[in-house]
Structure formats: structure tokens, C-alpha cells
C-alpha positions in Angstrom: -24.9 13.9 -20.0 -23.0 10.9 -21.3 -19.9 11.4 -23.6 -19.8 9.4 -26.6 -16.4 9.8 -29.3 -16.9 8.7 -32.5 -13.7 7.2 -33.8 -13.4 7.0 -37.8 -11.5 8.1 -40.6 -14.6 9.0 -43.2 -16.2 12.2 -42.9 -19.4 11.0 -43.5 -19.6 8.2 -41.1 -18.4 10.4 -38.1 -21.1 12.4 -39.1 -23.9 10.2 -39.5 -23.2 8.6 -36.0 -23.0 12.2 -34.5 -26.5 12.9 -36.1 -27.8 9.7 -34.2 -26.7 10.4 -30.9 -25.8 14.0 -30.6 -29.5 14.8 -29.3 -29.4 12.3 -26.4 -25.4 12.4 -25.5 -22.4 15.1 -25.9 -20.4 13.9 -28.7 -16.9 14.5 -29.8 -15.4 13.0 -33.5 -11.9 12.0 -34.3 -10.3 11.0 -37.7 -7.1 8.6 -36.6 -5.8 6.7 -33.2 -3.8 9.9 -32.4 -7.1 12.3 -32.4 -9.0 9.6 -30.4 -6.1 9.3 -27.5 -6.1 13.3 -27.7 -9.7 13.8 -27.1 -9.7 11.0 -23.8 -6.9 12.7 -22.5 -8.6 16.3 -22.6 -11.8 15.3 -20.8 -13.4 12.0 -19.6 -15.1 9.7 -22.2 -18.1 7.1 -21.1 -17.6 5.0 -24.4 -16.1 5.0 -27.8 -17.4 4.1 -31.1 -14.7 3.1 -33.2 -14.0 1.9 -36.9 -11.7 -1.4 -37.4 -10.2 -0.5 -40.7 -8.2 3.0 -40.5 -5.4 4.3 -41.6 -1.8 4.4 -39.3 -3.1 2.7 -36.9 -6.4 0.3 -37.1 -9.3 0.0 -34.8 -8.1 -2.9 -32.8 -4.5 -2.2 -32.3 -5.9 1.4 -31.1 -8.3 -0.8 -29.0 -5.6 -3.1 -27.2 -4.0 0.6 -26.1 -7.6 2.0 -25.0 -8.0 -1.3 -23.0 -4.5 -1.3 -21.3 -4.8 2.3 -20.3 -8.5 2.9 -19.6 -9.8 -1.0 -18.5 -13.2 0.5 -17.3 -14.0 2.4 -20.8 -16.5 0.6 -23.0 -15.5 0.3 -26.5 -18.0 -0.4 -29.5 -16.5 -1.4 -32.6 -17.7 -0.5 -36.1 -16.8 -2.0 -39.4 -18.0 -2.6 -43.1 -16.0 -5.5 -43.0 -17.6 -8.7 -43.7 -15.0 -11.2 -42.2 -15.1 -12.7 -39.3 -11.5 -12.4 -38.0 -11.8 -8.5 -37.0 -15.0 -9.3 -34.9 -13.5 -12.2 -32.8 -10.1 -10.2 -32.7 -12.0 -7.3 -31.2 -14.4 -9.2 -28.9 -11.2 -11.4 -27.5 -9.0 -7.9 -27.2 -12.1 -6.5 -24.8 -15.1 -4.7 -27.1 -18.0 -4.9 -25.6 -19.7 -5.4 -28.9 -19.2 -5.1 -32.7 -21.9 -3.4 -35.4 -21.6 -3.9 -38.9 -22.2 -1.2 -41.4 -24.4 -0.3 -42.9 -26.1 0.0 -39.2 -29.5 -0.1 -38.3 -30.3 3.2 -36.0 -32.6 1.6 -33.6 -29.8 -1.0 -33.7 -26.7 0.7 -32.9 -29.1 3.1 -30.3 -29.8 -0.1 -28.2 -26.3 -1.5 -28.5 -24.9 2.1 -26.7 -27.8 2.5 -24.5 -27.0 -0.9 -23.0 -23.7 -0.6 -23.2 -23.8 2.5 -21.2 -26.5 0.9 -18.6 -23.6 -2.3 -18.1 -20.7 0.3 -17.5 -22.9 2.4 -14.8 -23.7 -0.8 -13.4 -20.0 -2.2 -13.3 -19.1 1.3 -11.6 -21.9 0.7 -8.8 -20.7 -2.3 -7.8 -16.9 -1.4 -8.2 -17.7 1.4 -5.7 -20.0 -0.4 -3.6 -17.6 -3.4 -3.0 -14.6 -0.9 -2.0 -17.5 0.8 0.6 -18.2 -3.0 1.8 -14.6 -3.5 1.8 -14.1 -0.2 4.1 -16.8 -0.8 6.4 -16.0 -4.5 6.8 -11.9 -5.0 5.8 -12.0 -9.2 6.3 -7.9 -8.9 5.8 -7.7 -6.3 8.5 -9.6 -8.4 11.4 -7.4 -7.2 14.3 -7.2 -9.1 17.9 -4.6 -11.3 19.7 -6.4 -12.4 22.9 -6.7 -16.4 23.2 -10.7 -15.8 23.0 -10.4 -13.7 19.9 -7.9 -16.1 18.5 -9.7 -19.0 19.0 -12.6 -17.4 17.4 -11.1 -16.7 14.3 -9.4 -20.0 14.1 -13.3 -21.4 14.4 -14.1 -19.1 11.5 -11.4 -20.2 9.2 -11.9 -23.9 9.9 -16.0 -23.8 9.2 -14.5 -21.6 5.9 -13.3 -24.6 4.8 -17.1 -26.7 4.7 -20.4 -25.8 3.7 -21.7 -26.5 7.3 -24.5 -23.9 8.9 -22.3 -21.4 11.5 -24.1 -19.5 14.1 -22.0 -16.3 15.7 -22.6 -15.3 19.6 -21.8 -11.9 20.6 -22.6 -8.8 21.8 -23.7 -6.1 19.7 -20.7 -4.4 18.1 -18.1 -7.2 18.5 -17.6 -7.9 14.7 -20.3 -10.7 13.8 -21.2 -9.5 10.4 -17.3 -9.1 9.8 -16.6 -12.6 10.9 -19.9 -13.8 8.4 -17.9 -11.6 5.7 -14.6 -13.5 6.7 -16.0 -17.0 6.5 -17.6 -16.4 3.2 -14.5 -14.6 1.6 -12.4 -17.8 2.8 -14.6 -20.3 1.4 -15.0 -21.8 -2.0 -18.4 -19.3 -2.1 -16.1 -16.2 -2.3 -16.6 -15.3 -5.8 -21.0 -15.9 -5.2 -22.7 -13.2 -3.5 -23.2 -12.4 0.0 -26.5 -11.1 1.2 -27.6 -10.1 4.4 -30.8 -10.3 6.1 -31.1 -8.2 9.4 -34.0 -9.6 10.9 -35.0 -7.3 13.6 -35.4 -4.6 10.9 -37.9 -6.5 8.8 -41.7 -6.6 10.2 -43.6 -10.0 9.9 -45.5 -8.6 6.9 -42.6 -8.3 5.3 -40.3 -11.2 5.8 -41.6 -14.0 3.9 -41.4 -11.9 0.6 -38.1 -10.5 1.6 -36.9 -13.8 2.2 -38.2 -15.8 -0.8 -40.0 -13.3 -3.1 -43.2 -13.2 -4.8 -45.1 -13.6 -8.1 -46.8 -11.0 -9.8 -50.5 -10.6 -8.3 -49.9 -12.9 -5.2 -50.8 -9.5 -3.3 -52.1 -5.8 -3.6 -49.5 -4.0 -5.6 -47.6 -6.9 -6.4 -47.3 -5.6 -10.2 -44.2 -8.1 -11.0 -42.2 -10.6 -10.0 -39.8 -9.8 -7.1 -36.9 -11.8 -6.4 -36.2 -12.5 -2.5 -33.1 -12.7 -0.5 -32.7 -16.6 -1.2 -32.8 -16.1 -5.0 -30.2 -13.2 -4.6 -27.7 -15.6 -3.0 -27.7 -18.2 -5.3 -24.7 -20.2 -4.2 -23.3 -17.9 -2.2 -23.4 -16.8 1.4 -26.9 -15.5 3.3 -26.5 -14.3 6.4 -29.0 -13.9 8.9 -28.5 -11.1 11.7 -30.0 -11.0 14.8 -31.8 -14.4 14.4 -33.1 -14.4 17.5 -35.4 -11.6 16.6 -37.4 -13.9 14.3 -41.1 -14.3 14.7 -42.4 -17.6 15.3 -43.9 -18.4 12.1 -40.8 -16.9 10.0 -38.6 -19.7 12.4 -41.1 -22.5 10.9 -40.1 -20.6 7.3 -36.6 -20.9 7.5 -36.1 -24.2 9.3 -38.1 -25.7 6.1 -35.7 -24.2 4.0 -32.7 -25.5 6.1 -34.6 -29.3 6.0 -35.7 -29.4 2.7 -33.5 -26.9 0.8 -36.2 -25.9 -0.8 -39.3 -22.7 -1.0 -41.7 -21.3 -3.3 -42.2 -17.6 -3.7 -45.4 -16.0 -2.4 -48.3 -16.5 -4.6 -45.8 -19.2 -6.5 -46.4 -23.3 -7.2 -42.9 -23.5 -8.5 -40.2 -25.2 -6.0 -37.5 -23.6 -6.0 -34.0 -25.5 -4.9 -31.4 -23.4 -2.7 -27.6 -24.2 -2.4 -27.1 -20.7 -0.2 -24.5 -21.6 2.6 -26.3 -19.8 5.8 -24.2 -17.9 8.7 -26.3 -16.8 11.7 -26.0 -14.1 14.4 -27.2 -13.4 17.6 -26.5 -11.2 20.5 -29.3 -13.3 22.7 -28.6 -16.5 24.5 -30.3 -18.9 22.2 -30.0 -21.7 24.6 -31.9 -19.5 27.2 -34.5 -18.5 24.5 -35.2 -22.1 23.3 -35.7 -22.9 27.5 -38.0 -20.3 27.6 -40.2 -21.2 24.6 -39.0 -18.3 22.6 -37.1 -20.0 19.7 -37.5 -23.1 17.9 -35.3 -25.7 19.4 -35.3 -27.8 16.1 -33.9 -24.5 14.5 -31.3 -23.3 17.0 -29.7 -27.1 16.7 -30.2 -26.6 12.8 -28.7 -23.3 12.8 -25.8 -24.0 15.3 -23.9 -26.8 13.8 -20.7 -24.6 14.3 -20.9 -21.8 16.9 -18.6 -19.5 17.0 -18.4 -17.1 19.8 -16.7 -13.5 19.8 -15.6 -12.2 23.4 -16.9 -8.6 24.1 -13.6 -5.8 24.1 -13.7 -6.0 27.8 -12.8 -9.2 28.0 -9.9 -8.7 25.5 -8.5 -5.5 27.1 -4.8 -6.2 25.7 -6.1 -5.9 22.0 -7.5 -2.3 23.2 -4.1 -0.3 22.3 -3.7 -2.2 18.7 -7.1 -1.3 18.0 -7.1 2.5 18.8 -4.1 2.9 16.9 -5.1 1.0 14.0 -8.9 3.1 13.6 -6.1 6.6 14.2 -4.3 5.6 11.3 -7.2 4.3 9.4 -9.3 7.5 10.1 -6.7 10.3 9.9 -5.9 10.3 6.2 -10.1 10.5 5.5 -10.4 12.9 8.3 -7.5 15.0 7.5 -6.0 14.9 10.9 -2.4 15.2 12.2 -2.6 13.1 15.3 -0.3 10.0 15.5 -0.7 8.5 18.9 -2.0 8.8 22.4 -0.6 10.2 25.2 -0.1 7.4 28.0 -3.0 8.7 30.0 -5.3 8.4 27.5 -4.7 5.2 26.3 -4.5 3.7 29.9 -8.4 5.4 30.1 -9.1 3.9 27.3 -7.6 0.6 28.0 -9.6 0.5 31.6 -13.1 1.7 30.1 -15.9 -1.2 29.8 -17.0 -0.4 26.1 -20.3 -1.5 26.5 -20.4 -1.0 22.7 -17.9 -3.1 21.9 -15.5 -2.3 19.0 -17.8 -0.4 17.6 -18.0 2.3 20.1 -14.1 2.1 20.6 -14.4 3.0 16.9 -16.7 5.9 17.1 -14.9 7.6 20.0 -11.6 7.6 18.0 -13.5 8.7 14.9 -14.7 11.9 17.3 -12.0 12.6 19.0 -10.1 13.0 15.5 -12.7 14.9 14.3 -13.0 17.0 17.2 -9.4 17.3 18.2 -7.2 15.6 15.1 -5.1 18.9 14.5 -3.6 18.3 17.9 -0.3 16.1 17.5 -1.3 13.6 20.1 -4.8 12.5 21.8 -4.7 13.5 25.4 -6.6 12.7 28.1 -9.0 15.7 28.4 -9.7 15.3 24.4 -11.3 11.7 26.2 -15.1 11.4 26.2 -16.2 12.4 30.1 -17.1 8.8 30.6 -13.9 7.3 29.6 -12.2 10.5 31.3 -13.9 8.8 34.8 -12.4 5.6 34.4 -9.2 6.6 36.6 -8.7 4.1 39.6 -10.5 4.1 42.5 -9.0 5.2 46.1 -7.2 2.2 47.9 -8.9 0.7 51.0 -7.4 1.9 54.3 -4.3 0.6 55.0 -3.3 -0.4 51.3 -1.0 2.1 49.4 -1.9 3.2 46.1 0.9 1.9 44.5 1.1 -1.6 46.0 -1.5 -3.3 43.7 0.1 -1.9 40.6 3.4 -2.6 41.7 3.0 -6.2 42.1 1.0 -6.3 39.0 4.0 -4.4 36.9 6.9 -6.7 38.6 4.9 -9.8 37.7 4.1 -8.6 34.4 8.1 -7.8 33.7 9.2 -11.1 34.9 7.1 -12.8 32.5 8.4 -10.5 29.6 11.6 -10.9 30.6 11.3 -14.4 30.6 9.9 -14.1 27.2 12.7 -12.5 25.9 15.2 -14.3 27.0 14.0 -17.4 25.9 13.6 -15.9 22.6 17.1 -14.9 22.4 15.8 -11.0 22.5 13.6 -11.8 19.4 10.4 -9.9 20.0 8.3 -11.3 17.6 8.7 -14.6 19.0 8.9 -13.4 22.5 5.3 -12.4 21.9 4.0 -15.8 20.3 5.6 -17.3 23.5 3.4 -15.0 25.6 0.0 -15.4 23.4 0.0 -11.8 22.3 1.4 -9.7 19.3 4.8 -7.9 19.0 2.8 -4.7 18.7 1.1 -5.3 22.2 4.6 -6.3 23.8 6.4 -3.5 22.4 3.9 -1.1 24.0 3.8 -3.0 27.4 7.7 -3.1 27.3 8.0 0.5 26.5 5.4 1.2 29.5 7.2 -0.6 31.8 10.6 0.0 30.2 12.0 -3.3 29.6 15.2 -3.1 27.7 14.9 -5.0 24.0 18.2 -6.6 25.0 17.3 -9.5 27.7 20.7 -9.3 29.2 20.3 -5.5 30.6 17.6 -6.3 32.9 14.8 -4.4 34.3 14.2 -0.5 33.2 17.5 -0.3 31.4 
């Protein structure tokens, strides 16, 4: 039950408001600002009905204090004053609404109900945004390989324009993450980001989902329903797995991209759209066009700015950084104590092909923390069997086990030491010269026992 705090120095006013709301809500009474602050400190309050004219500390002063301490707590001012000034001041400070005495019971009930609904909506939006930010942390997109760095640079350039973008990449590479990055870095960042997962919507519902429908458009259409284009407004509309669209839907989307307008199902009004379109696909759309499975004109409309996300197996140097990032991100929520990976375990993780890409890697780290997170480090025996089996194969006859590895390590040492000498021992600068990150460079230096002092030589 929602809890309303009624603050008024007049006992009659307090009791009148309590009688109005006590059947529907839990109510508390306070006759002064100090009593009100004590009541809020004792128990959660969902809404405050606050009188303007009170001794010691007036309602507007208390409103300022509440707004500073509890910015999400909605306050409705109630007063018998006929002056406009306190009304304006209260709204300016942050009051949700202002009710004059003597109040109409139906009116004040309506205002309270509307205020509580609005407050709940804001909380839900904030929770949803937090969950989305946790799932799609656009400020923490990790990778330093040349192919991934190029994709990031292309995304940032695309964000500066309104051009249509098509993101390519295998499942799990982070296509929606890049789409959200483009949106967050664009001038549309304060507008909605609306996702359409094309592979999960049947053809019979796709048109209504995209464009909405009018009341009576079909059986069970008992009211108007807004579509994804309506919801996106001037924001970004993201079409995930756009290659799975059926031929009829491709025609409809092409028309919107060409004309920038659409009609709801069962409607006659033409609606203009200013939404920015970002598509994503794991399919080779060029091949799909050649095989007549995807319209060539739609392909060219979508692929104005193509961005390719490399598979995780194409960026092995990023794997240690991603492993440690997910370990640190997840260990807190899972109450795990593991803080690192044993070298052999990290080697197996780096050798694995990761068919599910970054999504699979994150799931594996989470699974290990759930099952073995009470251990200080992640060991080889904790890894899934398919990853444990990624040890190097036996060498051909006549080739020593360490010959290839030694040659690779010698070459890598030479590159790193040369970069350190040129950078004067500054690891961040050396990492830039090598086209990697300081964290990856530090990991490779520790593995190869390379001194941070370029003058000390190998292994010192």
C-alpha cells in the first residue's frame, strides 16, 4: 500500500485529508517541518501533501529541503492562499502540483493518483535504464585489435551523422552494443532507442509491430496501438537480424526508408518519421541479394555506412582483457572472491575458438564464478571441458615441442623490447606503438618475463 505523509499545522486540515485517503492509502500526519522530517526518516514515504503556510518553517522552505535530500519524492502543495507567488515558487522548486483550499475531494484524489502513477513510471524507467546500461555498457566497450578499433572508429564517425548504418558480425560479437553506442554518441541521445528483433516476430504481426494499427483494423483491435516507428519518434530504430525479414516486410521497410513516411494498419493518415535506422545482421547480405533472398534496393538503402565487427577468434589479444573485465564486473554481484586466472587457464581461454564470441565468453566467466568463485584464482580444471581441450597438439615428427613457441616468443620479445626502448620505458606509449593496450602489453611482458626497464634486457 502506498504511504502518504500529510503535513499541515491545522489539525482540521490534517484530519480532513486523512479521511479522504486513509481507505486507499496508508497515511501519516505531521504538524510541522521537523515532525515531517522525522516521519520520512522513520519509514518510506511515497508522496507528501504539504501545506504552504506553517509556523517556524514554511512549506516552500521544507519543499526545498526535501527536494535536496529526496529528489525522487513527489510533493503536492496545499494552501488556502490566493497569492500567485507561492504557487510559482513551489513549482519552481520542484512541487509536482498545487491544490487550493477548500479542495474538491474528487480533484485532489485524481491529482494524488496521477502523481503516484507518474512517480512509479519514472522509477520503472530509471530501473530499466540501469538494467540496459548494465547489459549494454556503451562506455565500457573493450577491444584494442586493429579490426575492432576500426569498427569503433567507424561507429563514432557514423554517430556524427544521420546516415543509415548496417552492422555486420557473428552472433555474440556485440552488434546491438555498437548500435547503442552510435545512438548514445549522436545528437539523438536524449530520444528513444527502440529495438526490433526481426527474427522473433512472425510475418502476421510484423506490420502492426512496426507501424501500429487503428481501432477496428482487425479482429481484437479494440483500440489504437502505437508501432515501433511511433515509439522511436526522432530517436534510433534498431533492426536486429534484418536479414531475417520476409519479402513483404522488406518492401514495407524500403518504402519507409525512401519516403520517410508510413500509415498504421487500418489507417488513412500518412505519418512522417524522422527516426534514424540502424540495422544488424549475421548473414552475408551480398550473398543473400545474389540468391534473391534479400532485395538489392533495400540492401543499398541500409548499407550506407557498413560496420564489420570481428569475431573474437580474430582478436585473441583482447581475450585476457575481456576475461578480467567480466571477472571484475561479475564477482561483486555473485559474491565471488576469485580475482584472477592462473596462467594455464588464461592460455586455454586464449586458444579457444569462441564460436559464441563475447557473449559466450561472458557466460563462461559467469558460470565459473558461480561454481568456483570461492577460490582465489580460476584454474584449468574449472574451465568447461571444450575449453580445457584446447592444449597445443603434439608436434610433427622431428620437430621439438618448444621450437615454434620459442621462435614466436623470441620475435614477440624483440618487438616489445624495441617498442619499450623507443618509448623510453613508458608502457602506455609502447602499447600505442604496438597497436595494443597497456593492459595487454603488461600481460605479455609478465608472461615473457620482460623487464619494464628497456635497458635491462630479456628476462631481467
